[in-house]
PALUM-21342 format. One record per residue (C-alpha): residue in one letter; z, x, y. Coordinates in steps of 0.2 Angstrom, whole numbers, plus 5000, padded with zeros to 4 digits. Each point is the difference from the previous one (the first is absolute). Example, Ala and Ser with C-alpha at 12.3 -4.5 7.8 and 13.67 -1.06 7.14 Angstrom:
2
A503950624978/S499750065017/
//
This chain:
528
M497349814995/L499450164993/A499749934983/T499149845008/L498950125011/F499650104984/A499549854990/L498949915013/T499150175003/A499750024981/T499549824998/M498949985015/S499150174997/F499749944982/S499349845007/I498850095011/G499550114986/V499649854989/Q499149905013/I498850155007/I499450034983/R499849824995/L498650005014/K499050094988/K499449844990/V499950104984/A501850065000/S501049934987/W501849965003/F500650154989/I499050115011/A500849915015/I501750024994/V499750194997/S499450015019/G501549905006/V501350114990/L499150175006/T499949935018/S501949955000/F500550174992/L499050105013/V500749905015/T501849984994/L500450164990/A498750135002/G500150165011/N498850135005/M499450174992/Q501350105009/T500849984983/L498950154994/Y501450105007/A501049954985/F498850114989/T500250165011/K501550115005/G500349885014/Y500850025017/T501749965009/G500349905015/E498749995013/D499250184995/V498449924994/K498850134992/P498349964993/F500149954982/W498750134994/T501150135006/L501549944989/L499049984984/W500750084984/S499050104987/F499649904985/S501350084989/E501449965015/F499349835001/L500349964982/S501750075000/R500649945018/V499149845004/G501549904995/E501050105012/G498849975015/M500149814996/Q501950015001/M499950095018/Y498749885007/W500849895013/Y499149835002/A500449985019/N498850155004/A498549884996/T500449915016/R500450155011/F498750124994/I499050025017/P501250105011/F500949885013/T499249854993/I500549854989/H498749924988/E501149874991/F499349874987/P500849864991/S500650084985/Y501050125010/S500849865011/F500549914985/V500950144993/V501050065015/S500449815003/D499749995019/V499749835005/H499250045016/G498549925009/H498650074990/V500849944983/L500549835007/S498249985005/L499250034983/P499949824995/F499249965016/V498950144999/L499349954983/L499949835006/A498850065014/I499050104988/A499849864988/L499549885014/L498750135007/L499350024983/Y499949814998/M499249975017/F498850144999/T499449964982/S499849815002/E499249885012/V501749965009/I499850155013/K499549895014/R501449874998/I501249985014/S501449964988/H499950174992/M499950085016/V501649915007/F500950054984/Y499550185001/G500450015018/F501749924995/L500250144986/L499650135014/G501349945011/V501350024985/L499450184995/L500250055019/M501849945000/T500450074983/N499250175002/A499150025017/L498650114996/D499449884986/G499549875013/P498750125008/I499550074983/Y499649834992/G499249945016/L498950155000/L499649974981/F499649825004/A498850055015/V499050124989/G499849884986/W499449875012/F498750115008/V499450064982/F499849834994/M499549905015/I499250105013/L499250164990/P498849884991/N499549925016/R500150165011/K498249975006/K500749855009/W501650105007/K499549985018/T499949824998/Q501449974988/W501350125006/W501249865003/N500049964981/F501050174998/I501149985015/Y500749824998/P500650014982/I500950175004/G500849925016/Y500449854991/V501050084986/A500850125013/L500649855010/V500849924985/A500850154995/L500750035017/A500649825002/T500950024983/A500950165005/L500349955018/P501849954998/F500350174992/L499150105012/F500849925015/Y501650094995/F499350154992/N500050165009/S498950144990/F500650174998/A498250065002/T499750075016/G498050024999/I498750094989/G500250194999/V498550124998/N500150124986/C499650175005/P499649955019/P498950115011/A500950135010/F499549945017/L500749814995/A501750074994/D501549915006/S499049865008/K499749814996/I498449905002/G500249814997/P500949984983/F499550184995/I501350135001/F499550194999/E501550094996/E500250194999/V498650104992/E501250054986/K500149824994/C498550044988/Q500049964982/R498649994988/S500049954982/P499250144988/L498649914990/W500750074983/M501649915004/M499149845005/W499050014983/L501750004990/L500649855008/W498549905002/G498650084989/F500349884986/F499749855011/W498550085009/F499150054984/S500349814993/G499349925016/A498550125002/W499449924984/L499849845009/F498550085010/V499150074984/K498649884996/K499750074982/L501849944996/W499749815003/K498649884997/K498949945014/D501049835003/D501650105000/Q499650145012/N500049885015/S501149864993/P501349935011/I501550084991/Q499050175001/R499849985018/T501849945003/L500650154990/K499050125009/V500749935018/F501750044992/Y499550174995/I499250055017/V501449935011/G501350084989/I499150185003/A500149955018/L501949974998/I500250184993/I498950095013/F500949915015/P501650104999/E499050175000/F499549955018/L501349875007/Y501749934997/V501249885006/K501350095011/D501849984994/I501650105000/Y499650144987/P499550175009/A499450104985/H499549854989/F499149915014/R498649934989/S501049974984/N500449815003/T498149975005/M499450084984/F501349914990/K499649835006/L498150024999/G499950104984/Y501249874992/Q498749875002/A498550114995/F500950044984/I500249814995/W498249965004/W499450164991/S501149954985/V499149844999/I498350085001/S500550134987/G500449864988/F498449915003/V498950154998/I500950074984/T500049834991/H498050005004/V499750174994/V500949974984/F499349824996/F498449985008/M499050165000/K499249964984/D498250045002/K499350154991/S499450075017/Q501850015005/R500950074986/I499950195005/L500649945019/R501449904992/A500650144990/V500050125014/I500949875011/I501449974987/F500250184997/L500350035018/F501249855001/V501150044987/P500950145007/Q500249925017/V500649834992/F501250114990/L500750095015/V500349845012/S500749904984/I501450124996/F500949995018/P501249864994/I500550114985/F500750135012/S500749885013/I500949884989/R500750154990/S500750075017/Y500749845007/F500549894986/G500550134986/E498549964989/L500549814999/K501150054985/K501649915007/Y499849815004/E501049965017/G499649825000/I499049895014/Y501449975012/G499650105016/L501850025006/G500750064983/W500050185007/L500949955014/E501449914990/K500150164988/E500050135015/L500749925014/P501149864993/D501149975016/S498449985011/S499249894987/A501649885001/A499950005020/I498249964999/E500249864989/W501549935012/L498950025015/N498649914992/S501149854998/Q500550015018/S498949945016/K498450085000/D499950025019/A501350135001/V499650185006/I500950144991/V500350195003/E499950134987/A499850205001/A498350045006/G499250134987/D498450094996/S498449944991/Y500049984981/T501950004998/D501249874996/Y500549975019/N499749835007/H499949914983/I501249865005/S498949955014/S498450024988/F500849894985/T500849865012/G498649995012/L501250005014/P499550115016/T500950165004/I500150115015/T498750134993/G499350054984/W499250154993/A499750115016/V498350074995/H499349844995/Q500749915015/W499350145011/L498349984992/W499949815002/R500550005018/G499150165005/S501450085009/Y501650074995/D500749955017/I500449834993/V500750064984/S501250135007/P501149905011/R500349874986/Q500550154988/E501250065013/D500749825002/V500349984981/R500950175000/M501149945014/I500449844991/Y500750114984/E500750155010/S500649955018/T501949975002/D499649895016/V500249824994/Q499349935015/D498450115000/V499749964982/R500249815004/L498750015014/I498850084987/L500349874987/E499749865013/K498550085006/Y499249984983/H500949844996/V500750084984/R501149894988/Y500350114986/I500550184999/I499750094983/V501150144995/G499550084983/K499550164991/Q498550035012/E501049985016/R501550114994/E498650134995/K499149995017/Y501449995013/A501250134997/N501149955014/L500149824994/Q501349895009/E500249854989/E501749945006/K499349945017/F498949874991/L501549894997/Q500350005018/L498249945002/G500049874986/R500649984982/V499650044983/A498949874993/F499550094983/Q500650144990/S499650084984/G500550174995/T499550125013/T498949885010/T500849895013/V499149875011/Y500749975017/E499749835009/V499950035020/K501149875009/
//
């Protein structure tokens, strides 16, 4: 799955990079391919300029210090730069601003979490491609394209909830810029021309996602206000939540510049007339990319004032910044690929030579910093890719947990409607791997993730206690009632269960059922 998502992200962003430069009629296929490769690299592998810390004394943990206070003298730099690069921890680029997350695709692929924001990448890139096509051609008014885009919004909403509103907003702003702004003098009589397509797309999106939404309970409990005024503290007005005054976090501008400055710098050149020919300055592709750029800035500004309320007390705006910034990163990567390609290949006029030289001079260190991120991340996580492990995704399981691997293979050959019970463990551990690799439901998974998705620990905690009772209780009848409550068919007893439950009472399972499968230290009991 991860390899497929990576491949789709790389190839789809390559295609977008090729197509937007091909809209410039004078662009050769060579230039278009260069644009595609650059765009694909920026979207899929690049990071941000936080890698600057690799060339400083660095910092440890979350004790972030301004980079200018950590600079070496020139002689120190020459002798110790390698030391600094060895110390640099790649994950800090996604946790730079205190109490926040500002992830991007390259980091996602390295840590290999197939969460919603990663699963949605192909759909996100398809939405971007469709918007570019609609806004740069004559098909923007076609109902068929609106229907498909509405369907795509529904898919995005189901895959990664905030992506639905984000791409709905992007369509609305784009429609306004292309269809309403040119006729703004007739706004009073043509306001319906703005309302109906937005409503149409929203209706199709809602219809698409309705079967999902019917059963979906969001963990979000409202829109929190960052740094609320004292007189409104601990109150709620409509969807807006005014928590305690202490819930106030602002992002230092210098930190934001290290994270987003390269992209801001790239996109700003879209608005500089001296960079473009007259027919380019307000071309459909230019205006479309300007929409992406401005809406992206709005997404970054939003968490400075508002956030979606979830379970985290100190990191209350981290998920909001994470989901909004993730999309802005992708849009701005596309823009950066386009602008850099234009500067390098199309600024040929004598009057532009000095400006071109200045821009390239300023681009080089920034492109360098965002481009070296995968060197650190891959080295840290995959041993510099020096040892080939194969492409089989469960190879590690067969090597490290062979008994569990055998049990998984056996379970996958049985009926797929069974419920299992296994040890309930912590996030980012090997716990719950059997339910993960069989697809069979279990009583509870990783506690913090379950808590986040359901918005309350009150749902998770009783289930954890029930699992503990199944393994540690000596009362066979009580255990039988719990098993019946969750319709459990298979009880797993393996390495994780023996580690988690010190008072494991395994012998009682023979009174409740039989040994259905056994491999080494892993036993699967089938309940009668």
